[in-house]
N, C-alpha and C positions, 0 to 999 in steps of 0.2 A: 889267370885269369878269370879263378871263380870270382876272386875277392874283387879285384877292379870291377870285373859287371857286379856283384853285389852293389858297391860304394857308388858307381853309376845309377841304379834303382834306387837305392836308398836315397841319394842326393836327389834327383828327379819327381820321386814320390813325394819328399819331405816339401817340395817345390810348389807340386802339385796340389798338395792338402793345405799347404798352409791356412788358407781361412778355416779350413774345419778343424786342423790340430790348435788353432787359435779359441774358436768356440766349442772344444771337447774340455777344453782346461784340465789336461794331464799331464800326468808329473812326468819328470826327466824319464824317468826309466820307463814310467806306460808309454810315453811317446815312443823309445827308442824297440820298443816291445812289439809298436803297432807299425812302424815302419820295416823293422824287422818280419813281420808276417806280410806284409806289403809285399814286399820285395821277393821273398820268395813267392808268391803266387803270380809275378808279374813276370809277363817274356814280351822280346821284342822279335819283330821279323824283320830280317834282314839279309836282303835275297831271295834264296828259297830255305831258309836257315830259323829256327823257330830258338831263341836265345835266352834259356832259363834257370836262375837261381834255385840247383836242388839241391837238397839236404835231407840227412836221414832224420837228423833234429825238427824238422818241420813240412812233413807230407803235405801236399798241396790237397788231398782230403781234412784235413784237420785246420786248414787256415781258415773258414768259416767260422768253425767252433772256438776256435781262440781266440779269435777276434772280440768275438760275444760275450765270449767268459771275459775278457781282460776287459771290455767296454761297458756291462751291463747291458741292459734291455733297451733302456731310452737313447745313450751315446750309439748304441748297435742303431737302432734304428735313424738317427740322423745322419751315422755314415754311411747305412745306406738310402736314404733319399740323398747327399751330397752326389755319390756313387750315379745314382739315376739322374741326374742334371748333369751328367759329364757331357754326352753332346752337345749339351743347351751351352754348356760354356766354351767348349772348343769351335762350336761357329761361331759365337760369338765374337770370342777373344779373335779368331783367324782375319773374321771379316773387319773389326773395328781395327787391328793393326794394321791390316792389308790398305785402310784407308784412311789411316789415321794422318799421314804428311799429306794428304790430297785436298783438292780445292771442295771436295765434299764428305766430309768427315762422318761417321753416325752421331747422329743426335741423343739424347739420354732419351727423347721417345721412340724413336727408330730401334733403339739396341733393345729397348724395353718389348715394342710391337713384334722383333725378328722372335726375342727367345721365345715368345707368347708361338711365337708359329711352330718354331722348333720341337718344343716341350708337344705340340699338339700331333705333330708327326711322328716325335719319335716312341711316344706313346699309346699311337690310334693301331689297334691291333687287326685291323683291313691292310695292315701296310706289311703286316710281318710282324716277327717278336719285339719285345722292347729295348730298342739300343740305346746304350748308352756310353758310347765311344769316342775314339776319334775321327772329326769330321772327314779326314782322308781316307777312311773306311766305312763310311755309312752306305746302307744299299741305297739302289738306283731311286727304288720305288717313294723312299724316305723324303732322299735330294726332289724326285719329280713332284711332292706333293709340297714339299719346303717353298717351290722356283716356281708352284703354279700361286701359292698365295704372298709370297714376296713382295708384287708389286702396290700391291696392298700401301705397304708400309718405305717400301725405300725409290730413290731417283735411277734414271737408267744408269748413273756412272757407279751408283753403289751395286744395285744389280750384275752388271760386268763382271765386278770385282768378285759376286756373288756364285757366279757361272762359272770362274777360272775356280775357284775352291771345288764346285762340283767336277769342273772337267777332272781336277786332282783326281780325286774320288774314284771318277768313271774309267783312269788311268789303273789306279790299284785294282778296281775290281777285274781289269781285263789280264792286268799282270799276273794275279792271283789266280785268273779261269786258265791261262795260258801255262803257270807252272804246276797244275792240276792237269791237264792233258796231259805235259809233258809225262808229269810220273805216271799216269794212268795207261800212258803207252808204253814207258818201258817196263810197267810192271805184268802186261799182257805175254802172254807165251802164245809161240804158233800153233796155228791149229786151236786155239782157244773163241770161243763165241763170248760176246758182250751183249 
């Protein structure tokens, strides 16, 4: 199972990081080491389980220092910058994909405008921590800001597709809250106070 999970993470990350890998100009062995480290720091939630590849060869606490040593300072900054734009890529990719075969696909200018809106919202300290993950797990405050600004660049059918992405994130948030509430209730002992 561990090998299958590692292979899945490695292949998924190779695809996700393809634009960065081309830019970093890594040797074949550096690329494999990069993907090895990323796969060991990656996790997936399936139901109420977090799946991770754990290894004594690669403790989670050592992943970032080892990435920095592998890449050097300049390429490590590029890697960090690429990660910071994860939410921008996720929202723009999800929306462009959902609209591609419709009567209202995103134009290049709309895509640029949407990316700017998402970048502002995900880096706004008033909305919480800097978010760089998947659109499906984006915090509600960030989604609210995106939805407030999106009418400036999107048409109504495009906004409806964006609302669907927001609803998916709301569902994921509600599901996570329910799981956490269930776990909290299960850990309380009779007679305890909270």
